[in-house]
C-alpha positions in Angstrom: 0.0 0.0 0.0 1.5 3.3 -1.0 1.9 6.1 1.5 -0.3 8.4 -0.7 -3.3 6.1 -0.1 -3.2 6.6 3.6 -5.2 9.7 4.2 -6.8 9.1 7.6 -5.7 8.0 11.0 -7.8 4.8 10.6 -5.9 4.1 7.3 -2.6 4.4 9.1 -3.6 2.2 12.0 -5.0 -0.3 9.6 -1.7 -0.5 7.7 0.2 -0.8 10.9 -2.0 -3.7 11.9 -1.2 -5.3 8.5 2.5 -4.8 9.1 2.2 -6.4 12.6 0.4 -9.5 11.2 3.0 -9.9 8.4 6.0 -9.5 10.8 4.5 -12.1 13.1 4.2 -14.6 10.3 6.9 -17.3 10.4 7.1 -17.1 6.6 8.3 -13.5 6.5 12.0 -13.1 5.9 14.2 -10.9 8.2 14.9 -8.6 5.3 11.1 -8.1 4.7 10.6 -7.5 8.4 13.2 -4.8 8.4 11.6 -3.1 5.4 8.3 -3.2 7.2 9.8 -1.9 10.3 11.1 1.1 8.3 7.6 1.6 6.9 6.1 1.4 10.3 8.4 4.1 11.6 7.4 6.4 8.8 3.7 5.7 9.4 4.2 6.3 13.1 5.7 9.7 12.4 2.8 10.6 10.0 0.3 9.5 12.7 2.0 11.8 15.2 1.9 14.7 12.8 -1.8 14.0 12.2 -2.6 14.0 15.9 -0.5 17.2 16.5 -2.4 19.1 13.7 -5.8 17.7 14.6 -8.5 20.4 15.4 -11.8 19.8 17.1 -14.9 21.5 15.9 -16.5 23.9 18.3 -19.2 21.3 19.1 -16.6 18.6 19.7 -14.7 21.0 22.0 -17.9 21.6 24.0 -18.6 17.8 24.2 -15.0 17.2 25.4 -15.3 19.9 28.1 -18.6 18.5 29.3 -17.1 15.0 29.4 -14.1 16.2 31.4 -16.4 18.2 33.8 -18.5 15.0 34.4 -15.4 13.0 35.1 -14.1 15.6 37.5 -17.5 15.7 39.3 -17.4 11.9 39.7 -13.9 11.9 41.0 -12.5 10.3 37.8 -8.9 10.5 36.9 -7.1 9.5 33.7 -4.9 6.4 33.6 -1.8 8.7 33.4 -2.8 10.5 36.6 -3.4 7.2 38.4 0.0 5.9 37.4 1.8 8.9 38.9 0.3 8.3 42.3 
């Protein structure tokens, strides 16, 4: 699959899943695994760029804020916060 056909985050994660399945196959050569590893690194970088430039719509921002307020009201914490304690 060419990099130009990967336009969405779902496309990227789908391709990464394909790479994982191929690498786990006992029939895949070490050379092929290394090529796929290089591809996965590039896809990971592209995914990070997508996440960094992602913008929420005003309605999505409102929903996120409401969700966070509800979590705070119920004493909820994120997994990262729980790991720090």
